[in-house]
C-alpha positions, 0 to 999 in steps of 0.5 A, a space after each residue: 295804824 298806830 304802828 304806822 304813826 310810830 314809824 312816821 314820827 320816828 322817820 321824821 325824828 331821824 330826818 331831823 337829826 341827819 339834817 342837823 348833822 349835814 347842817 354842821 358840815 354845811 356851816 363849817 364848810 362855808 367857814 373853811 372856804 369850801 363851796 357847798 354845791 348842794 344841800 339836800 334833805 332826804 334822798 331820791 328825786 327832788 320834789 322841791 329845789 331852789 338856789 340861794 347864793 350859789 347853793 342849790 337846796 333840795 327836798 327829796 322824795 325820801 325824807 330819811 337822811 340827807 347830804 351836803 355836796 361839797 365842791 371837788 368832784 371835778 378836781 378829783 375826776 381831772 386828777 384821775 384822768 391825769 394818772 391819779 398820782 396827785 391833784 392838779 389844777 384845783 378850783 377855788 373853793 374845792 374840798 381838795 384845795 384847802 388845807 387838811 386842817 380846814 377839811 378836818 374842821 368840815 368833817 367834825 362839823 356834823 358830829 359837833 352839831 349832833 352833840 350841840 343838838 343833844 345838849 339843847 335837848 337835854 336842857 328841857 329834859 332836866 328842867 321838867 319835873 317828873 314822876 318816878 318809881 321810888 323803889 325801897 332800900 330793902 334788898 334781895 340778894 340775887 344769889 337767892 334767885 339763880 334762875 331769875 338772874 342767870 347765876 351759875 352755881 359756884 360763881 363768886 357773889 359779893 353780897 352772899 359772901 359778905 353775909 347780906 340776906 334778902 329782906 335786909 334794909 340798907 340805911 347807909 353806904 360809907 358815910 352816906 345815908 340811903 333812903 331808897 334804891 335809887 340813892 343806893 345805886 348812885 353811891 355804888 356807881 362811884 365805888 372802885 374795884 378791889 376796895 371794900 365798901 361799908 354797908 350799914 344794914 338794919 335786920 330785924 330791928 338790929 343795926 349792923 355793918 358789913 364790908 362788901 367788895 364788889 366783883 367786876 363782871 368780865 363781860 360788861 366790866 361793871 362792878 357788881 354787888 349782887 343785890 336788887 330792890 325788894 318789891 312786894 308782890 302786890 298787883 298793880 294794873 292788869 292788862 285788858 283782855 289778858 288771861 289774868 283779866 278773865 280771873 278774879 285777880 284784882 288791882 291791890 291783891 297781894 300774892 301769898 303763894 305760887 304753885 304752892 310755894 310761899 311768895 314774899 317778894 316779886 323775885 320769889 314769884 319769878 323764881 317759882 315760875 321760871 320753869 314756865 308751867 302750863 298752868 299758874 296757881 296763885 293764892 292771893 289776899 284781896 283788898 277786903 282781906 279774903 283769900 282766894 285761889 286763882 288758876 289760869 293758863 298764861 300768855 307766852 312770848 314767842 320763845 315760850 316764856 310766861 308773859 305776865 298780864 299785870 304789873 306790880 304796884 309801885 310807889 311814885 314820887 315827884 321830882 322837881 325840875 332843875 333851874 335853867 342854869 343848873 339844867 344847862 350845866 347838867 346837859 353839858 355834863 350828861 352829853 360828855 358822860 354819854 359820849 364817853 360811855 358810847 365809845 367805851 361800849 364799842 369795843 365791848 360789841 366786838 369782844 362778845 359782851 353783847 349780841 351785836 344785832 341786839 344793841 346795834 339797831 337800824 333805821 327801821 327799829 330806831 324809827 319805831 322805838 322813837 315813835 313808840 316813846 311818844 306814849 312814855 312822856 315828853 322827858 322819855 322822848 327828849 332823852 331818847 332823841 338826845 341819845 340817838 343824836 349822840 350815837 350818830 355823832 360817835 358812830 360818824 367819828 369812828 376812823 372807818 372809810 366812808 365815815 367822817 372819822 375815816 376822812 379825818 384819818 386821811 387828813 391827819 395822814 396828810 399832815 403827818 406826811 406833809 403830802 396829799 393823799 393821791 386821788 387814786 388812794 382817796 377813791 380806793 379808801 372811799 370805795 372800801 367805805 361804801 362797801 363797808 357801809 353797804 354791808 353794815 346796812 344789810 346787817 342792821 336791816 336784817 336785825 331790824 326785820 328779825 326784831 319785827 317778825 321774830 320778836 326781841 
């Protein structure tokens, strides 16, 4: 039942974003002098319809999606019957009767409204205060854990080559003080490839500086320094009915050993258990100081890997929300950054940096994820809705037949040629688009089904 609720919430959220998209087309079509014949929410048979100022509004039986039908179909059919070489006797208010610039405005309206919606959603996202995990500025060097981080033997590693060690405390980078791992990440995100970065490190009470040159990951093009946060192996919440809950393991216990090997941080534990043993043996220290040895058979994922029935205790800190004026500016900036990052991600999909079906989700998976996020808090829902809306805008701007970007491309060709595209070419172009979208839908739905039935 909970899964059904997740789907319903997700479907309604997507329907809202698609409706906003089509509203953008509607508004800009009216501003451009193009007649809107039908504005529909959903697909299929209309369960409610009414007409206002010549526009027929419909609410259809399937709420996912919608459309905005513009005047011009009759012009296109007449022109095709006349040979299809040019548009003839176009009616006033037709899509094909206005200039290419006005058509481009209409096509841009949908993505623009999605971006505006994202900006509006980001405003409460930034104004709301929230609790967040405060990871320490103590680090682990990822090369010490090759199995956990999937590091190939002999591959270059920035932190290791510079002399950093697991357990070091980063107190400064360049001229900025570092108080937690989040501030460390923010500073490193601004560093440039090929330029050494100065780390100030505290090790065993001694302060030292190290020059570290980040290494660019060829697949993701990210600058990597080879460090992660050091998390103590202290047990937090334990999942009900998990194998761990059936043992003497308790919240607050500290793991000292696993399979007979010493554990100082959570990555020690993950590295030791990376071979997926049938039985796990933990030596723990309870909150009262007593030692205990706990043995159990863990739950496993569909691919046979260990699934932990507990998390680790983390320190939370409260972050205050931004004032309204600052939140408005932050929403504008975040939308711009997200648009750029989304477009930069697209070529990486085709370069093989990511598995396409793992990062390109269909309506089923998106709906489910949006619905599931209702348990993660208001800010998480707002952020996800904004990012989905931005993704919808970016995807529609791709110069592919059948999408807004493809129609914009046709209009730009008309401007350059100073001549209209023939009706026959227009139909062929849109037919290719429909075929592409159909094949894409089959691909993403297949990915969604794999996600639900085979796991992610």
